[in-house]
FIPA-376722 format. One record per atom (N, C-alpha, C, O, CB): atom name; x, y, z; residue number from 1; residue in three letters. Coordinates in steps of 0.1 Angstrom, whole numbers. Glycine has a CB too. Layout:
N
<atom "CA",<X,Y,Z>,NUM,"ALA">;
...
//
This chain:
81
<atom "N",<8,-7,1>,1,"MET">;
<atom "CA",<-3,3,0>,1,"MET">;
<atom "C",<8,16,0>,1,"MET">;
<atom "O",<15,17,10>,1,"MET">;
<atom "CB",<-17,2,15>,1,"MET">;
<atom "N",<9,21,-8>,2,"SER">;
<atom "CA",<12,33,-5>,2,"SER">;
<atom "C",<5,45,2>,2,"SER">;
<atom "O",<-7,49,5>,2,"SER">;
<atom "CB",<14,36,-15>,2,"SER">;
<atom "N",<23,52,6>,3,"VAL">;
<atom "CA",<15,66,17>,3,"VAL">;
<atom "C",<16,75,9>,3,"VAL">;
<atom "O",<21,77,-2>,3,"VAL">;
<atom "CB",<24,72,33>,3,"VAL">;
<atom "N",<9,80,17>,4,"VAL">;
<atom "CA",<8,98,6>,4,"VAL">;
<atom "C",<10,105,18>,4,"VAL">;
<atom "O",<5,101,28>,4,"VAL">;
<atom "CB",<-11,106,-4>,4,"VAL">;
<atom "N",<21,118,18>,5,"THR">;
<atom "CA",<20,123,30>,5,"THR">;
<atom "C",<19,136,32>,5,"THR">;
<atom "O",<30,141,29>,5,"THR">;
<atom "CB",<28,119,37>,5,"THR">;
<atom "N",<12,143,36>,6,"LEU">;
<atom "CA",<6,158,34>,6,"LEU">;
<atom "C",<14,168,46>,6,"LEU">;
<atom "O",<9,169,57>,6,"LEU">;
<atom "CB",<-13,158,37>,6,"LEU">;
<atom "N",<27,175,41>,7,"TYR">;
<atom "CA",<26,181,47>,7,"TYR">;
<atom "C",<22,198,49>,7,"TYR">;
<atom "O",<22,207,41>,7,"TYR">;
<atom "CB",<32,177,48>,7,"TYR">;
<atom "N",<18,200,62>,8,"SER">;
<atom "CA",<10,210,62>,8,"SER">;
<atom "C",<6,222,72>,8,"SER">;
<atom "O",<2,214,81>,8,"SER">;
<atom "CB",<3,205,61>,8,"SER">;
<atom "N",<4,232,77>,9,"ARG">;
<atom "CA",<1,233,92>,9,"ARG">;
<atom "C",<-10,238,96>,9,"ARG">;
<atom "O",<-18,241,87>,9,"ARG">;
<atom "CB",<10,241,100>,9,"ARG">;
<atom "N",<-14,240,108>,10,"PRO">;
<atom "CA",<-28,245,111>,10,"PRO">;
<atom "C",<-34,257,108>,10,"PRO">;
<atom "O",<-27,266,113>,10,"PRO">;
<atom "CB",<-30,244,125>,10,"PRO">;
<atom "N",<-39,259,104>,11,"GLY">;
<atom "CA",<-49,271,94>,11,"GLY">;
<atom "C",<-47,274,81>,11,"GLY">;
<atom "O",<-54,283,75>,11,"GLY">;
<atom "CB",<-48,285,98>,11,"GLY">;
<atom "N",<-37,266,76>,12,"CYS">;
<atom "CA",<-41,265,59>,12,"CYS">;
<atom "C",<-54,259,53>,12,"CYS">;
<atom "O",<-57,248,51>,12,"CYS">;
<atom "CB",<-31,256,53>,12,"CYS">;
<atom "N",<-60,271,50>,13,"HIS">;
<atom "CA",<-73,268,41>,13,"HIS">;
<atom "C",<-62,256,27>,13,"HIS">;
<atom "O",<-59,245,29>,13,"HIS">;
<atom "CB",<-82,289,34>,13,"HIS">;
<atom "N",<-61,259,21>,14,"LEU">;
<atom "CA",<-51,252,10>,14,"LEU">;
<atom "C",<-52,240,13>,14,"LEU">;
<atom "O",<-58,232,7>,14,"LEU">;
<atom "CB",<-37,256,10>,14,"LEU">;
<atom "N",<-44,236,25>,15,"CYS">;
<atom "CA",<-40,227,30>,15,"CYS">;
<atom "C",<-58,216,33>,15,"CYS">;
<atom "O",<-62,207,27>,15,"CYS">;
<atom "CB",<-30,234,43>,15,"CYS">;
<atom "N",<-62,225,44>,16,"ASP">;
<atom "CA",<-74,216,37>,16,"ASP">;
<atom "C",<-80,211,27>,16,"ASP">;
<atom "O",<-84,199,28>,16,"ASP">;
<atom "CB",<-79,218,37>,16,"ASP">;
<atom "N",<-81,219,15>,17,"VAL">;
<atom "CA",<-86,219,7>,17,"VAL">;
<atom "C",<-80,209,-1>,17,"VAL">;
<atom "O",<-88,206,-10>,17,"VAL">;
<atom "CB",<-88,229,5>,17,"VAL">;
<atom "N",<-68,202,-2>,18,"VAL">;
<atom "CA",<-57,194,-9>,18,"VAL">;
<atom "C",<-61,180,4>,18,"VAL">;
<atom "O",<-66,170,0>,18,"VAL">;
<atom "CB",<-38,203,-9>,18,"VAL">;
<atom "N",<-58,180,17>,19,"ARG">;
<atom "CA",<-63,166,26>,19,"ARG">;
<atom "C",<-80,168,22>,19,"ARG">;
<atom "O",<-86,158,27>,19,"ARG">;
<atom "CB",<-59,167,47>,19,"ARG">;
<atom "N",<-85,173,19>,20,"ASP">;
<atom "CA",<-104,166,16>,20,"ASP">;
<atom "C",<-101,161,4>,20,"ASP">;
<atom "O",<-106,150,0>,20,"ASP">;
<atom "CB",<-119,179,15>,20,"ASP">;
<atom "N",<-92,170,-5>,21,"ALA">;
<atom "CA",<-93,158,-20>,21,"ALA">;
<atom "C",<-83,146,-21>,21,"ALA">;
<atom "O",<-81,139,-32>,21,"ALA">;
<atom "CB",<-91,167,-35>,21,"ALA">;
<atom "N",<-76,144,-8>,22,"ILE">;
<atom "CA",<-68,133,-12>,22,"ILE">;
<atom "C",<-75,122,-1>,22,"ILE">;
<atom "O",<-70,112,3>,22,"ILE">;
<atom "CB",<-50,135,-10>,22,"ILE">;
<atom "N",<-85,125,1>,23,"THR">;
<atom "CA",<-92,116,9>,23,"THR">;
<atom "C",<-106,119,-1>,23,"THR">;
<atom "O",<-106,107,-5>,23,"THR">;
<atom "CB",<-93,121,28>,23,"THR">;
<atom "N",<-110,121,-5>,24,"ALA">;
<atom "CA",<-120,118,-17>,24,"ALA">;
<atom "C",<-111,105,-20>,24,"ALA">;
<atom "O",<-116,96,-14>,24,"ALA">;
<atom "CB",<-120,132,-32>,24,"ALA">;
<atom "N",<-100,101,-27>,25,"LEU">;
<atom "CA",<-96,93,-34>,25,"LEU">;
<atom "C",<-91,83,-39>,25,"LEU">;
<atom "O",<-85,79,-49>,25,"LEU">;
<atom "CB",<-94,96,-36>,25,"LEU">;
<atom "N",<-97,76,-21>,26,"GLY">;
<atom "CA",<-93,67,-15>,26,"GLY">;
<atom "C",<-88,61,-4>,26,"GLY">;
<atom "O",<-88,49,0>,26,"GLY">;
<atom "CB",<-89,66,-19>,26,"GLY">;
<atom "N",<-82,76,3>,27,"ALA">;
<atom "CA",<-73,72,15>,27,"ALA">;
<atom "C",<-82,57,29>,27,"ALA">;
<atom "O",<-93,55,34>,27,"ALA">;
<atom "CB",<-71,92,25>,27,"ALA">;
<atom "N",<-74,53,30>,28,"GLY">;
<atom "CA",<-79,38,35>,28,"GLY">;
<atom "C",<-78,30,31>,28,"GLY">;
<atom "O",<-73,20,37>,28,"GLY">;
<atom "CB",<-88,34,37>,28,"GLY">;
<atom "N",<-83,31,18>,29,"SER">;
<atom "CA",<-84,16,11>,29,"SER">;
<atom "C",<-74,15,-1>,29,"SER">;
<atom "O",<-67,5,-4>,29,"SER">;
<atom "CB",<-99,13,5>,29,"SER">;
<atom "N",<-74,27,-8>,30,"ARG">;
<atom "CA",<-56,22,-24>,30,"ARG">;
<atom "C",<-47,31,-13>,30,"ARG">;
<atom "O",<-39,37,-20>,30,"ARG">;
<atom "CB",<-56,35,-51>,30,"ARG">;
<atom "N",<-44,34,-1>,31,"PHE">;
<atom "CA",<-32,43,2>,31,"PHE">;
<atom "C",<-40,46,20>,31,"PHE">;
<atom "O",<-52,47,24>,31,"PHE">;
<atom "CB",<-28,60,-13>,31,"PHE">;
<atom "N",<-24,47,27>,32,"SER">;
<atom "CA",<-26,55,38>,32,"SER">;
<atom "C",<-22,73,37>,32,"SER">;
<atom "O",<-13,78,29>,32,"SER">;
<atom "CB",<-18,46,49>,32,"SER">;
<atom "N",<-28,80,44>,33,"LEU">;
<atom "CA",<-25,90,43>,33,"LEU">;
<atom "C",<-19,99,57>,33,"LEU">;
<atom "O",<-28,103,64>,33,"LEU">;
<atom "CB",<-35,94,37>,33,"LEU">;
<atom "N",<-5,102,60>,34,"ARG">;
<atom "CA",<1,108,68>,34,"ARG">;
<atom "C",<-2,123,71>,34,"ARG">;
<atom "O",<6,122,80>,34,"ARG">;
<atom "CB",<12,107,65>,34,"ARG">;
<atom "N",<-5,132,72>,35,"GLU">;
<atom "CA",<1,144,79>,35,"GLU">;
<atom "C",<10,148,85>,35,"GLU">;
<atom "O",<11,145,97>,35,"GLU">;
<atom "CB",<-3,147,85>,35,"GLU">;
<atom "N",<19,157,79>,36,"VAL">;
<atom "CA",<31,160,90>,36,"VAL">;
<atom "C",<28,178,91>,36,"VAL">;
<atom "O",<30,187,82>,36,"VAL">;
<atom "CB",<51,154,84>,36,"VAL">;
<atom "N",<25,178,103>,37,"ASP">;
<atom "CA",<26,198,108>,37,"ASP">;
<atom "C",<47,201,109>,37,"ASP">;
<atom "O",<56,196,115>,37,"ASP">;
<atom "CB",<15,202,133>,37,"ASP">;
<atom "N",<43,216,93>,38,"ILE">;
<atom "CA",<60,216,99>,38,"ILE">;
<atom "C",<59,226,105>,38,"ILE">;
<atom "O",<65,236,101>,38,"ILE">;
<atom "CB",<73,216,89>,38,"ILE">;
<atom "N",<49,226,117>,39,"ASP">;
<atom "CA",<56,233,131>,39,"ASP">;
<atom "C",<60,232,137>,39,"ASP">;
<atom "O",<67,240,143>,39,"ASP">;
<atom "CB",<54,236,137>,39,"ASP">;
<atom "N",<58,216,139>,40,"SER">;
<atom "CA",<67,203,146>,40,"SER">;
<atom "C",<79,202,145>,40,"SER">;
<atom "O",<85,194,153>,40,"SER">;
<atom "CB",<65,190,143>,40,"SER">;
<atom "N",<88,211,133>,41,"ASP">;
<atom "CA",<100,205,133>,41,"ASP">;
<atom "C",<107,219,123>,41,"ASP">;
<atom "O",<103,222,112>,41,"ASP">;
<atom "CB",<99,188,127>,41,"ASP">;
<atom "N",<120,224,131>,42,"ASP">;
<atom "CA",<123,241,124>,42,"ASP">;
<atom "C",<126,234,103>,42,"ASP">;
<atom "O",<122,236,91>,42,"ASP">;
<atom "CB",<148,251,137>,42,"ASP">;
<atom "N",<135,225,109>,43,"ALA">;
<atom "CA",<139,221,90>,43,"ALA">;
<atom "C",<123,216,81>,43,"ALA">;
<atom "O",<117,216,71>,43,"ALA">;
<atom "CB",<154,203,88>,43,"ALA">;
<atom "N",<124,214,87>,44,"LEU">;
<atom "CA",<106,214,77>,44,"LEU">;
<atom "C",<102,229,78>,44,"LEU">;
<atom "O",<105,234,67>,44,"LEU">;
<atom "CB",<90,202,86>,44,"LEU">;
<atom "N",<97,238,86>,45,"LEU">;
<atom "CA",<91,242,83>,45,"LEU">;
<atom "C",<104,255,73>,45,"LEU">;
<atom "O",<99,263,65>,45,"LEU">;
<atom "CB",<80,243,95>,45,"LEU">;
<atom "N",<111,254,75>,46,"ALA">;
<atom "CA",<120,260,67>,46,"ALA">;
<atom "C",<123,259,48>,46,"ALA">;
<atom "O",<125,265,38>,46,"ALA">;
<atom "CB",<131,256,74>,46,"ALA">;
<atom "N",<119,245,55>,47,"ALA">;
<atom "CA",<120,235,34>,47,"ALA">;
<atom "C",<104,243,30>,47,"ALA">;
<atom "O",<101,248,19>,47,"ALA">;
<atom "CB",<117,204,33>,47,"ALA">;
<atom "N",<92,244,44>,48,"TYR">;
<atom "CA",<89,236,32>,48,"TYR">;
<atom "C",<73,248,34>,48,"TYR">;
<atom "O",<62,245,29>,48,"TYR">;
<atom "CB",<89,213,33>,48,"TYR">;
<atom "N",<75,259,41>,49,"LEU">;
<atom "CA",<67,268,51>,49,"LEU">;
<atom "C",<62,277,31>,49,"LEU">;
<atom "O",<50,276,27>,49,"LEU">;
<atom "CB",<81,279,68>,49,"LEU">;
<atom "N",<69,282,24>,50,"GLU">;
<atom "CA",<60,288,11>,50,"GLU">;
<atom "C",<61,280,2>,50,"GLU">;
<atom "O",<63,283,-10>,50,"GLU">;
<atom "CB",<64,301,5>,50,"GLU">;
<atom "N",<59,263,6>,51,"ARG">;
<atom "CA",<56,258,-7>,51,"ARG">;
<atom "C",<41,248,2>,51,"ARG">;
<atom "O",<31,246,-4>,51,"ARG">;
<atom "CB",<74,246,-17>,51,"ARG">;
<atom "N",<42,247,7>,52,"ILE">;
<atom "CA",<29,241,14>,52,"ILE">;
<atom "C",<14,249,9>,52,"ILE">;
<atom "O",<12,261,8>,52,"ILE">;
<atom "CB",<31,243,33>,52,"ILE">;
<atom "N",<4,233,6>,53,"PRO">;
<atom "CA",<3,221,7>,53,"PRO">;
<atom "C",<16,218,-4>,53,"PRO">;
<atom "O",<18,223,-15>,53,"PRO">;
<atom "CB",<-11,216,5>,53,"PRO">;
<atom "N",<24,207,3>,54,"VAL">;
<atom "CA",<31,200,0>,54,"VAL">;
<atom "C",<25,184,-3>,54,"VAL">;
<atom "O",<15,183,4>,54,"VAL">;
<atom "CB",<40,202,8>,54,"VAL">;
<atom "N",<28,171,-10>,55,"VAL">;
<atom "CA",<21,161,-14>,55,"VAL">;
<atom "C",<34,152,-11>,55,"VAL">;
<atom "O",<43,157,-5>,55,"VAL">;
<atom "CB",<14,161,-30>,55,"VAL">;
<atom "N",<35,145,-13>,56,"GLU">;
<atom "CA",<46,127,-13>,56,"GLU">;
<atom "C",<37,122,-19>,56,"GLU">;
<atom "O",<26,124,-18>,56,"GLU">;
<atom "CB",<50,115,4>,56,"GLU">;
<atom "N",<42,113,-26>,57,"VAL">;
<atom "CA",<31,97,-27>,57,"VAL">;
<atom "C",<45,85,-26>,57,"VAL">;
<atom "O",<50,83,-37>,57,"VAL">;
<atom "CB",<20,94,-48>,57,"VAL">;
<atom "N",<49,81,-18>,58,"ASP">;
<atom "CA",<63,74,-12>,58,"ASP">;
<atom "C",<74,76,-12>,58,"ASP">;
<atom "O",<83,71,-19>,58,"ASP">;
<atom "CB",<65,64,-15>,58,"ASP">;
<atom "N",<74,87,-2>,59,"GLY">;
<atom "CA",<86,99,-6>,59,"GLY">;
<atom "C",<87,101,-18>,59,"GLY">;
<atom "O",<95,91,-21>,59,"GLY">;
<atom "CB",<99,98,-3>,59,"GLY">;
<atom "N",<84,109,-29>,60,"GLU">;
<atom "CA",<91,118,-38>,60,"GLU">;
<atom "C",<71,129,-32>,60,"GLU">;
<atom "O",<61,129,-25>,60,"GLU">;
<atom "CB",<98,110,-61>,60,"GLU">;
<atom "N",<83,138,-43>,61,"ILE">;
<atom "CA",<72,150,-37>,61,"ILE">;
<atom "C",<65,150,-52>,61,"ILE">;
<atom "O",<73,150,-61>,61,"ILE">;
<atom "CB",<80,169,-30>,61,"ILE">;
<atom "N",<52,149,-56>,62,"VAL">;
<atom "CA",<41,153,-68>,62,"VAL">;
<atom "C",<38,159,-67>,62,"VAL">;
<atom "O",<36,162,-79>,62,"VAL">;
<atom "CB",<31,148,-71>,62,"VAL">;
<atom "N",<31,178,-56>,63,"SER">;
<atom "CA",<24,185,-60>,63,"SER">;
<atom "C",<29,198,-52>,63,"SER">;
<atom "O",<27,194,-40>,63,"SER">;
<atom "CB",<12,180,-62>,63,"SER">;
<atom "N",<32,208,-52>,64,"GLU">;
<atom "CA",<33,220,-43>,64,"GLU">;
<atom "C",<19,228,-49>,64,"GLU">;
<atom "O",<11,227,-58>,64,"GLU">;
<atom "CB",<50,230,-45>,64,"GLU">;
<atom "N",<19,239,-34>,65,"LEU">;
<atom "CA",<12,251,-33>,65,"LEU">;
<atom "C",<-6,249,-33>,65,"LEU">;
<atom "O",<-14,254,-25>,65,"LEU">;
<atom "CB",<18,259,-46>,65,"LEU">;
<atom "N",<-8,239,-49>,66,"MET">;
<atom "CA",<-20,232,-52>,66,"MET">;
<atom "C",<-18,215,-51>,66,"MET">;
<atom "O",<-9,207,-49>,66,"MET">;
<atom "CB",<-24,237,-68>,66,"MET">;
<atom "N",<-35,217,-55>,67,"LEU">;
<atom "CA",<-27,196,-52>,67,"LEU">;
<atom "C",<-30,197,-72>,67,"LEU">;
<atom "O",<-36,203,-81>,67,"LEU">;
<atom "CB",<-46,175,-38>,67,"LEU">;
<atom "N",<-22,188,-70>,68,"ASP">;
<atom "CA",<-19,181,-90>,68,"ASP">;
<atom "C",<-27,170,-90>,68,"ASP">;
<atom "O",<-19,163,-84>,68,"ASP">;
<atom "CB",<0,172,-97>,68,"ASP">;
<atom "N",<-34,165,-91>,69,"ASP">;
<atom "CA",<-46,156,-86>,69,"ASP">;
<atom "C",<-43,150,-100>,69,"ASP">;
<atom "O",<-46,138,-100>,69,"ASP">;
<atom "CB",<-64,161,-81>,69,"ASP">;
<atom "N",<-38,154,-111>,70,"GLU">;
<atom "CA",<-31,139,-124>,70,"GLU">;
<atom "C",<-19,132,-119>,70,"GLU">;
<atom "O",<-14,121,-123>,70,"GLU">;
<atom "CB",<-25,146,-142>,70,"GLU">;
<atom "N",<-13,144,-105>,71,"ALA">;
<atom "CA",<2,136,-103>,71,"ALA">;
<atom "C",<-7,130,-94>,71,"ALA">;
<atom "O",<-13,121,-99>,71,"ALA">;
<atom "CB",<17,144,-97>,71,"ALA">;
<atom "N",<-8,131,-88>,72,"VAL">;
<atom "CA",<-15,125,-71>,72,"VAL">;
<atom "C",<-17,115,-77>,72,"VAL">;
<atom "O",<-10,106,-73>,72,"VAL">;
<atom "CB",<-31,132,-61>,72,"VAL">;
<atom "N",<-27,111,-91>,73,"ARG">;
<atom "CA",<-31,103,-91>,73,"ARG">;
<atom "C",<-27,89,-103>,73,"ARG">;
<atom "O",<-31,78,-105>,73,"ARG">;
<atom "CB",<-42,110,-90>,73,"ARG">;
<atom "N",<-17,96,-110>,74,"LEU">;
<atom "CA",<-8,84,-113>,74,"LEU">;
<atom "C",<4,81,-108>,74,"LEU">;
<atom "O",<10,70,-112>,74,"LEU">;
<atom "CB",<-5,84,-126>,74,"LEU">;
<atom "N",<10,89,-99>,75,"ALA">;
<atom "CA",<19,83,-85>,75,"ALA">;
<atom "C",<15,76,-79>,75,"ALA">;
<atom "O",<22,67,-75>,75,"ALA">;
<atom "CB",<22,91,-74>,75,"ALA">;
<atom "N",<-2,75,-76>,76,"LEU">;
<atom "CA",<-6,60,-70>,76,"LEU">;
<atom "C",<-9,45,-77>,76,"LEU">;
<atom "O",<-11,34,-74>,76,"LEU">;
<atom "CB",<-19,63,-62>,76,"LEU">;
<atom "N",<-9,52,-89>,77,"GLY">;
<atom "CA",<-12,44,-105>,77,"GLY">;
<atom "C",<-27,43,-107>,77,"GLY">;
<atom "O",<-32,33,-112>,77,"GLY">;
<atom "CB",<-7,27,-106>,77,"GLY">;
<atom "N",<-34,55,-104>,78,"LEU">;
<atom "CA",<-51,55,-101>,78,"LEU">;
<atom "C",<-58,59,-117>,78,"LEU">;
<atom "O",<-70,62,-119>,78,"LEU">;
<atom "CB",<-55,68,-88>,78,"LEU">;
<atom "N",<-45,58,-125>,79,"GLY">;
<atom "CA",<-49,67,-137>,79,"GLY">;
<atom "C",<-54,78,-136>,79,"GLY">;
<atom "O",<-51,85,-125>,79,"GLY">;
<atom "CB",<-57,64,-145>,79,"GLY">;
<atom "N",<-63,82,-147>,80,"ALA">;
<atom "CA",<-57,100,-150>,80,"ALA">;
<atom "C",<-81,101,-154>,80,"ALA">;
<atom "O",<-88,92,-160>,80,"ALA">;
<atom "CB",<-38,104,-174>,80,"ALA">;
<atom "N",<-85,112,-148>,81,"ALA">;
<atom "CA",<-98,116,-137>,81,"ALA">;
<atom "C",<-105,114,-151>,81,"ALA">;
<atom "O",<-118,115,-152>,81,"ALA">;
<atom "CB",<-100,134,-126>,81,"ALA">;
//
């Protein structure tokens, strides 16, 4: 099963939108969703603050700032929408 990691922070509206969209793709049945609060780590905050939400699939960044639905689907092997 693939792991989708969402780098986000509290109060980030775009992060909420991306989380909802990823969940709609089938989190739990097709992949596991792991959310990382970048505020919890200074290195993550420095690396991702200007880029969140950042989405990784199995350790590879596939989307930044806005959800690239096609890239996420392809990385998960779900095909185009």
